[in-house]
MIGU-704090 format. One record per residue (C-alpha): chain; residue in one letter; x, y, z; residue number from 0. Coordinates in steps of 0.02 Angstrom, whole numbers, padded with zeros to 5 digits, always signed. Layout:
R chain resn      u      v      w resi
R     A    A      X      Y      Z  NUM
...
This chain:
R chain resn      u      v      w resi
R     A    M -00006 -00017 -00008    0
R     A    S +00132 +00105 +00040    1
R     A    S +00217 +00099 -00145    2
R     A    I +00025 +00159 -00199    3
R     A    N +00061 +00311 -00089    4
R     A    A +00232 +00350 -00159    5
R     A    L +00157 +00319 -00337    6
R     A    F +00026 +00444 -00336    7
R     A    C +00168 +00569 -00227    8
R     A    H +00253 +00556 -00376    9
R     A    V +00142 +00581 -00510   10
R     A    D +00034 +00727 -00409   11
R     A    D +00206 +00813 -00388   12
R     A    F +00233 +00778 -00588   13
R     A    C +00052 +00863 -00623   14
R     A    Q +00055 +01015 -00496   15
R     A    I +00212 +01071 -00613   16
R     A    F +00143 +00992 -00783   17
R     A    E -00030 +01045 -00787   18
R     A    P -00029 +01258 -00775   19
R     A    Q +00122 +01231 -00894   20
R     A    W +00025 +01116 -01025   21
R     A    R -00118 +01243 -00987   22
R     A    K -00036 +01369 -01051   23
R     A    Q +00023 +01308 -01214   24
R     A    L -00154 +01264 -01259   25
R     A    I -00212 +01348 -01413   26
R     A    T -00371 +01419 -01423   27
R     A    Q -00488 +01467 -01540   28
R     A    G -00585 +01602 -01472   29
R     A    L -00735 +01483 -01403   30
R     A    K -00755 +01472 -01228   31
R     A    T -00710 +01321 -01147   32
R     A    R -00788 +01244 -00992   33
R     A    Q -00693 +01182 -00864   34
R     A    R -00791 +01061 -00769   35
R     A    S -00760 +01001 -00605   36
R     A    K -00694 +00812 -00620   37
R     A    S -00738 +00668 -00474   38
R     A    L -00519 +00626 -00489   39
R     A    C -00392 +00744 -00496   40
R     A    L -00253 +00707 -00651   41
R     A    S -00164 +00641 -00511   42
R     A    E -00263 +00500 -00486   43
R     A    I -00321 +00484 -00646   44
R     A    M -00110 +00446 -00704   45
R     A    T -00092 +00325 -00548   46
R     A    I -00228 +00201 -00616   47
R     A    L -00155 +00229 -00780   48
R     A    V -00001 +00178 -00727   49
R     A    M -00001 +00024 -00588   50
R     A    F -00127 -00020 -00729   51
R     A    H +00036 -00050 -00844   52
R     A    Q +00129 -00101 -00691   53
R     A    N -00020 -00255 -00685   54
R     A    N -00033 -00412 -00796   55
R     A    Y -00220 -00360 -00847   56
R     A    R -00265 -00363 -01029   57
R     A    N -00379 -00236 -01028   58
R     A    F -00421 -00111 -00929   59
R     A    K -00600 -00134 -00909   60
R     A    H -00557 -00286 -00830   61
R     A    Y -00429 -00200 -00727   62
R     A    Y -00530 -00055 -00645   63
R     A    L -00675 -00182 -00616   64
R     A    E -00579 -00294 -00517   65
R     A    Q -00438 -00177 -00452   66
R     A    V -00487 -00011 -00420   67
R     A    C -00691 -00014 -00376   68
R     A    R -00670 -00177 -00257   69
R     A    H -00518 -00133 -00165   70
R     A    F -00496 +00061 -00192   71
R     A    R -00683 +00135 -00196   72
R     A    C -00652 +00134 +00015   73
R     A    R -00514 +00212 +00034   74
R     A    I -00558 +00361 -00111   75
R     A    S -00730 +00391 -00010   76
């Protein structure tokens, strides 16, 4: 479990630096875009994706249903 926390901390540190710089680089075409609030932050999504690639699951749906929803749901809420 501590490796998940350490992974999240590293990903979150990266996102704190990357996301503002990335938003500055986006090209807009004069249209207003909404910034809706998400249920998961970018760091949480990236951590789930990194963990998926570290495991031996064939597809993301199976990994998400078996690991994330079953084991991490109580910790996220």
